[in-house]
N, C-alpha and C positions, 0 to 999 in steps of 0.2 A: 462396431464391438457387439456381440452376442453373448447374451446370459447363458451359460449352461444349464442342463435340464439338471435338476435334482434327482436324486437316486431313490425313487420311493419305488413301491410295489407294483403300482399302475405303470410306471416309466418301463419297468424292469419286465412287465408282462406284454407293453406295445414293442419292446424289442424282439421278445419270443415269438409273437405273433408275426411281426414281418419277418422274421427269419424263418419262419415254417411257411409262409405265405410264397415268398420267392424259394426256397426249397421246392415247392408243390410245381413251381413254374418251371426249375431247371430239370425235374426228372424227366425220363423218358416216355414216351406214348403209352408205352406197357404198362406200366406203373399206374398211368391215369387210366387207362383203359379197363384193368383190373380191378380197382379201385371203384370204379363208377359200376361194373358187373356186378361188383360183391354186393353193392348197395341194392341193386335191383332185385339180384337173385335172392337176397335177404327178405326185402317186400314180398316177393313171390311165392318163396316159400313160407313165410310166416302166413300168409294171407289164406292159402290153401289149408296149412295146418291147423291156424286155429278156427278155421270155418268147420274141419274136420272134427276137432278133438271136442268142440262146444255141443255136438250132439251126441258124440260117442261115450265121453267121460263121465264116469258118474261123479256127481256133486257139481255137473256143469262149469257155469263160467266162473265162480270164486276158485274151482282149484285149476283150470289153465292157467288164468292170469297169475296165482301162484306161481307157479311153475315158472312161467316166463319171466316174472320179475325174478326169481332166484337164479334162473341159468343167465341172465342179464347182468346180476350182482356177481355171480361168480366169473364171467368174463372179466368183467371190470377188476376185481380183486387180483386175478391172475395177470393183466395187463400191467398193473403198477408194480407188480413186483418182478415182472418179466424184462419190463423197457425201462431204463434207468437213463440212459444217455438221450442226448438230442435228436439223434437220427433215428425214425420207428422203422423197422423191418416193415418189408410189404406184406407178410404174412398177418401183422398185428394190425397194419392199415386194413387189410380185407376182414379180418375179423370184427374190426371196430365199425366198418360200412354196414357187415351183417349183421351186427347190432342194432345200428341206427336203423336199416330198413326195417327189420324186425319191430322195434320200438315203434316207428312211423305205422305199421300197419295195425298192431295193438291199440293205437290211439284211433286211428280212422274205424277201426271195426267198432270201439266203444261208442264213437261218435254215431254211427251206423246204428247200432242197437238202442242208442238213446240214453245210457247209462255212464 
């Protein structure tokens, strides 16, 4: 006799996470490769853009970081309004991965600069 799992928020989170991971395994190679490429492209573009803008923008580092954070927050707000269902479209997965690559690049740049 097994004891049924309680209906807690954590149990619901585990179920959603499990469905999401299984969904990633069931998708095509095209979906996975485009998601990975968008992550790498986001990192590459933002690394080059941050390096260029740190030198050329008046106000320097604070202005660049503020603009970057503002753009990331705008993407997050747009995504939460546009995607409501369980299945996330490929375009939003790619935008999320671009955002993650950009965030990783900005954090790495901050560590390199020592700030």
